[in-house]
N, C-alpha and C positions, 0 to 999 in steps of 0.2 A: 601254133597260135591258139589262144582260148578267149572267147568273149563271154564275160560273166556279168550280170547286171541283177543287183538285188534291190535296186531303186530306179525310179525313173524321174526326170524332171524335164522342164519345158525347153522353149527355143532360145537360141541366141543368133539371130540372122546375121549379126556382124561379122561372126567368125566363119572360116571356111569349113565345110562339112567334116574334113579330115582333121580338123584343129579342135573340134568340140570337146568339152568335158566327157568323160566316159559314159555318163548317165544321161547327157544332154541329147536334144532331139533336133532333127532338121525340120520336121513338121510334127506339131502336136495339137490335133484339133478335136475338141469336144472331150479332152482328157482331163479328168479330175486327179489332180497330182498333189493332194493335201497331205498324205501321209507316207509318201515314197512309193505306194503301189500305183499301178496304172489302172484307174477305174473309170467308168461311164458315169457321166450326169444323167439325171432322169430328164425327161422331156418337160417342158413347162406345163404346169397344171392349170387348166382354164378355170377361172373364177368369176368370169363375167363377159357378156357379150355387148358390144357397143352397136348402135344403129348403124354406124358406118365408119370406115377408116378414119382416125383423128391424128392430129399432130401433137396433142398433148393429153395426159392423164394425170389424175390426181385423187389420192384415196382421202375422202372426207368421212371423218367419224363424228357421229352425234349419238348421244344417249346410248352407247354400246353398239350402235349398228354402223355398218360400213356402206358408204354410198360413192359411186364412181362418177367424179367429174371428167368431162372430156371436151375438147376443144379442137378447132379446126387448124389453128395456128401454134406457134410457139408461146404458151402462156405460163407465167411464173406465179406461184401463189405461196403466200406466207399467212400463218394463223395470227388471230389477234394477240397482241402483247399483255392484254388485260386478263389478269388471273381470274379464273372462274367466270368467263364470259358466259352469261346464260344465253345468249343468242349464238354462241359459237361462231363468230364472224371470221370470215377470210378476207384478204385483200389479194387483188391480182392486177398484172400488167401484161400487155401483149394481146389483150382481148380485142376483137374487132371492133368493139364499141370504145376502146380506150382503157384508162385505168378504171377499175371497178372494185366493187366488194359485193358480199353477198352473206347471208346468215342461214340458219336452220329452217327460218320461215320461207324467206324469198326462194332459197335454193331447192327446198324439197316439196314444195306445194304447187299443185296444178299440172303435173306431168311427170314423166319418168327419164326424160333425157336432161340428166343434171349437169350444172345448175340450171334450173327451170328460168329463173329471174336473177338478175344482177341489177346494181344500181352503180352510178356515176360517183367515182371517188373524188372528194373535194367539194367545196362550197363556193358558189358565185358570188361576186360583188353586186350589190343592187346597182341597177342602171341609172337611177336618177337620185338626186339629193332631195331630202325633206324640204319643205317651205314653212318658215316659222313666221308667226305673227303673235303681238300682245294682246291679251284680252282682259278687260276689267281695268280699275284704277288703282293706283299704289296708295299705300297709307301715306297721309300727309300731316302736317302741323298746322293747327290753327293759330289765330292771334294771340290766344292766352297761352300757347305751348301745349294745349292737349293733343293727344294722338287722335287723328281722324281715322277710323277704321274703313276699310274699303267694303263696297257691297258684294253681294255674291254672284252680280250679274254685271252686264256691260255698261250699266247706267251709273250716274254718280252716287257716291254714298249719301244716304239720307241726311239733309240739312247742310250740305256743303256743296260748293261749285269749285272747279279748279281752272287756272289759267296758267299757262306757261310762256315764258319769253324766249327769245331766240338766244339769250345769254344762259340758257338752261337753269333758270330760277323758278322756283315754285312759290305760286302765290295762292292762299285760300281765303275764303270769306263764308260766313253763314249766309245761306241764301234767303232766309226770313228775316234778315235785319237790314237796315240802311247803312251799317258802319262801313268803314273803309276796309280796303283790302289790307291783308298783313304785309309787313315787309317782305320784300323777295328773299327767299331762302334758298341756297343752293342745294340742288337734289342730293348731291352726295353726302351733304351735312343732314339732310332730313330723312332720307330713306336709304336702304340697302340697295345699290345699283350694281347689276351684274351684266356684263357683255357675253352673251351666249351664242354657242354654235351647236347643232345637233347633227347626229348621224343615226342611221339604223343599220341592223344586221339581219340576215336570215337566219332561222332556226330549223332544224328538222324536228321530226316527231321523237327521234332518240336523244335530242339535245345537242347536236352538233351545230356549232356556230360559225358562221363565215366572216369574212373581212367586212369592215363598214363601208357605207356608202360614202359619197363625197359629202363634205359638210354642207349644212344649210346655209341661208343669209344669216347674218348677224341681227340679233334683237337686243335692245336694252331692257332687262328685266328689273322691275323693282318690287320691293316687298309688297305682297298682296295681290300681286298679279299672276296670271295664268297663262302659260305659252302654249297656243294652238299650232299644232303640226298637220301640215297636209302631206300625206306619204302616198306614193304609188306603190302600193303593196300587192302587185300582181307578180308572183315568182317566175323566174324565167321557165322556158319550156324544157326542164330538164327532169330526169327520172330521180329526184331527190327526195319527194315526199316532204317539202318545206310546209311546216303547218303554222309556224308563228314568226314573229319578229321582235327584236328588242331595241329600245331607244337608248341612246347615250348623250351626254351633254359634257361640254368642257367648261370649267369654271376658272379659266385663266392660269392654270397650274401646269399645262402641258399634257394632262391626261384627260381621258374620256371616262366618264363616270355613268353608271348604270342608272337610269331613271326607273326605279321599281315600284313606283305608284303611278300609273297611267290610266286615264279615263278614256274608254271607248264605248260606242254605242250611245253617244252623247245626246241627251234631250229625249231618250226614250226610256220605256218602263223597264227596259233591260240593260240600262247603263250599268257598267262594272269597271272596277279597277283591278290592274294586274300588272305584273314584269313582263311576261311573254303574251304580247298582244295577237290574236288570231288573225291570220292574213285575210285581207278584203277590208279591213278597218282603215279607210282612207283619211278619216279626220279624227285626230286624238288629242287630248290635253294633258300636258305634263303637270302633275300636282304634287310631285315628290318634294317633300321638304329639303331644304339645302343641307342640313345636318344629317340626314339619312342616307346621303349619297356615300357608299363606303366601298362599292365593289367597281373595280376597274375594268375597261375592255382590254382582254388579253390577245384577242384575234386580229389585231391590227393588220398584220402581214400574213395571215394564215392563208395563203393562196392555193388554190388548186393545184394538183400536179399536171404537167402537160399530158395530153391525151396519148403522146406516143412515148411516155415513160418506159424503160425497159428494165427487166431483171430485178424486181422488188425483192429486197433482201433485209431480213430482220437482224438488227444489232443488239448487243446487250444495253439495257437501260430503255427499252421500249421504243427505240429509234428504228425507223425504216430508211433503207437507201435504195436509189435507183439512177438511171442515167438517161441522157439523151445527147447524142453527138459526143461533144468533148466536155459537156458539163456533168457533173456529178451532184445529184440532188439529195437532201436530207429531210425527214419529216420532223415534226414537232414530236417531243417524246410522249408516247402513249395516244397521240392524236394523229393516226396515220392518213387522215383526210386533209391534214395541213401541212404545206411544204413552203415555209418562208423563203423568200429570195435571197435574203441575207445568209442563208446557210450554204448556198451553192459553192462550188469549187470548179475552176476551169483548169482542164489539162492541156498538155501540148499536142496529144494525138486524140483520135476518135477512139472512144471507149468500146471494147468489145464484150466484156464481161466483167462481172463483181461477184465475189464470195466472201462471206463472214468467215474467217478461220481463226479461232480462238477469240482474241479481244481487239483484232484488228480486220480491216476490210482490204482484201487483195483486189486490185483493179489491174485488169490486163486491157491492153490498147493495141493499136496498129503500129505503135513503137515500142518504148519501154514499159514494163510493169510498175505499178506504183503501190505503195503501202500507204494507207490511211489509217490514222488511230487518233483517239480522243475519247473521251467520257461524255462530252456534251456537243451536240451539234454546232454550236456556236464556236466551238474551239477546236475543230478537227484539223489535223496536221497531215499533209501530203508530203511523202517521201518518194522521190523517183529512185527507182532500184537500177543498179548498175549490171543490166542484163539486156541484150537485145533479142529477146525471144518474145515475138508476137503471138497472140492467140489467134489460132487459125479458125477456130469454131466456137461461138459463144456456149453451146450446149456441151462442149467438151470439157468446161471448167466445173471441177466437182470439189466440195467442201470435204477434205479427208480426216477432219478432225482437228489436228494441229497444223495443218497445210492445205494449200490449194494446189491442184494438180489440173493441167490443161494440156491440150494438143497443140503443139508448135510447129512450124514446117520442119523442124529438126528432130523432133521426138517429143516425147512427154517431159513436160517441165513442172517442177515442184517449186512453190514460194513457202517458205516457212521463216517466220522472224526476220523477213527483209533479206533472205539469202536464196536467191533463185538458183536452182540446179537442174541440168539437164538428166533427168533420171535414166533415160534409154541411151546414154553415151556409150556405154559398153555393150548394149545388147543389139542395136540395130544402126546401120548407116542411115544417115539424113535422106539420101537418094532412094534407098529402099523403103524408108518410112513413108515417104511421099507417094511412092508408086503402089505399095501394098496396102498402106493403111488409111490413106486418104484423110488426112487430117482436117481438111476443110469440111469433111462431112460428119465428123465424130460428134455422137451424143454419148453422154457417159454418166455413170452412176457408182455410187459406193456401196459395196455388198461384201460383207464378210472381210472388211478390212482391205479388199482388192479393188482396184480400178477396172470397171467394165465398160468398155467402149464398143459403140456399134457405127456401122456405116449402112449403106443402101444394099450392100452385098453380103457383109458377113460382120463378125464382131471377134473381140479379143478380151483377154484378161491379163492385167499386169499386177504382179505381186510385188508391192513396194518393199516389202521385207526381204525377199530372196532375189528379186530382179527377174523372177520367172515369168516368161511370156507364152502364153497358149492362146490358140485360135478358137472360135466358136462358129459353127455353121447357121447360127441364127442372124436374122437381120431384121429386127423389130423396127416400126416407125417412130416409137418413143417408149419411154419407161417411167417408172416411178420407184424410188427406193424407199421402202417404209422401214424407218429405223426402229419403229415401236416393236414390230415383230421380226426384225432383221429378214426381210423379204424383199426381193427384187421382183417387181412386176413388169412384164414386158407386153407391148401391144402389138400383135401379129395379126394381120388380116382384119377380122372384126373382133377378135377375141383379146382379153387381157388375161395373162396367164402368169402363174408365180414361177419363176426360174427354179428348176431343179426339184419340183413337186409334183410332177406327173405320175402316172401309173406305170409307164414303160421306161425304156432306157434309149439314150441317143447313142448311135454308134461312134466310136472313137476311131481315130487313126494316128498311130504313133510311129515316125519313121526315124530310126536311129542315125548316129554320125556314121562317117565313112571311115572304114578301118583299112589302112594303108600299108604296105610293106612289101617284103619280097614275096614272091608267087608262093602261096601256100594251097593247101587243100583242107577245107572244112567240111566234115562229113556227117556230123551228128549234132542233134539239138534237143534240148529238153525245156518245157515250159511248165512253171509251177503256177497254177491259177486256183482261185476258189471254186470256179465252177467251169464246165467245158461245153456249154449250150451254144454259144455264138462267140468263137474266137479264130481267127484266121491268121496265119503266118506266111510272109513274103520275103524271098530271099533274092538279093541282087548280088551278082558277081560282074566285077568290070563294068558296072552301069547297066547290065542287062538282066531282066528278072528271069530267074532259074527255077523257081518254085513258087506255088501259091496253093496252100493246103488248109483244110479245116483242122483244127487241133481238138481232139475229143478226150485226151486223157493226160496224165503227167508222166508217161513214159517217154523214153528217149525215141527219137525217129531218125532215119537216115535221110541224108541230103543228096542231091545229085552229084556225082563225082566230077571232078576237074579241078584245075588250078586257078587261082586268081590273085591279083594284086590289090584290088579294092572289094571289100565286102560291106555290106549294108542290108539291114532287115527292117520289116515293118510288121506291127501288130495291129489289128483291127477287129472290131466286134464291140460286145458289151460286158464280156466276163472281166472280172477283176483279176490281174495278173500281178503275182508278187516277185516272180524272178524268172530269167531266161539264161540259159547257158548254151552257147555254141562252141563246139570243139573240134578237134582233128580225128577223135576216135570215140566210140562208145564209152570206153573205160574213163575217159577224162570227164564225162558228165558227173 
């Protein structure tokens, strides 16, 4: 019998040790098996030290500099979908204060524990409706048919008096004559009458506009009059930096139109006219000409997201998605502070995680997974997938480019194009998976095209292309996959470290399959390595270790004498091994 290996591969726990392929392992820990050789990974290279252990980390880049955000809980972050965003804004869910946002000013100013400051995501609805009243007199018609122009103040236009009847008729007469009153003229025939309602909205210093207040009381406006509005303009006690408000009016067509000429500081030397009125102006006049109202209110249903929104995810077209319970939420395109209620979708099961893969949103639940697709949040389609593979851990779900992969109770599941597959079906039994890999604890990341998963005790790497499974002795609290530099960062203790970028090597251990057969004698071994500074060889005969030596060169060496029906060997250390041969005699090596 002769054992000869020129390449090494990972584990297939589902198969019995004696049924494994020739180059497969019973155990492959910290083994880098990318080119067939048995190599060691480098230790993680420390790049940053955090004030204390954290539950989430995020690499924030601004003006060419890297800054590490860290949080106590499970926080998800997406960048702004706005191209060339000067403030480099990011949005987050899972924060202890709810859904938030921050930028390069808020996050990086006033401290070193980033982000230093964040703000609430979403705009509130004003708590009170404005109160409207008519000021001034309308334009009328005198007995001769001449137009009576209104005055600029609340008194009657010079030279005329008005009298109105309950029949809604308008009478006029010159005040300096003893003539009779004119015939009663219907107001609708004499003047332009509008029934108006008003609302107002909050606006932040960066131009974010929220939903409108409740409508005001109705007023009958006539040509020449002014509408006075009393507004409770004290913003709610939230950290939104609300600086202005806007006023809108309806003119009977079902839309709210912007009042872009509003007087404030009325009756003072600082009286001004504006579209955005500073907060604190409680009494204002709408002087917008009716023909100038061209801009409609678009934020009617732009509600703030729920504080406990989870797993914010960016989709194509500037739309963000998130969830709470069984409800799937979508934002207004490119306005991630606005989450209209009509965009929501309700699923049959509690949502566990979401991932944008390709042009679709993969949604995993406590029951069946779903595929959500569409180009607009108003027309998203949910498709329930025919697979009973629940997601065991929110943080186990990873966007692998063209597919999403997550940990289920039976193994790793892939969803691509609406076709769920159990990736580890031929690699590991569900019972062993649940015991040895703790799917409910897994937090995972995409790196080098592979799935890196970690639990509270150790980690593993699964190669989707080859089906190779290896273990890692690392147990980080969390991580961050930086696609820009193809680097996996791990948070261990108080350090953030780049995987496989340290100055030393992590010792590996590779345990071979079992070689069973008739009783034979194996007496010689030769190991070809690239160096011999740290390499050990262990030999097992019939389940008993009979040899453990340091290998110092590529020369053959003798094995302990004896017959055995089951043989197994292990290699450990940090030296790169290219081949191993175990034979019955030195001449066979």
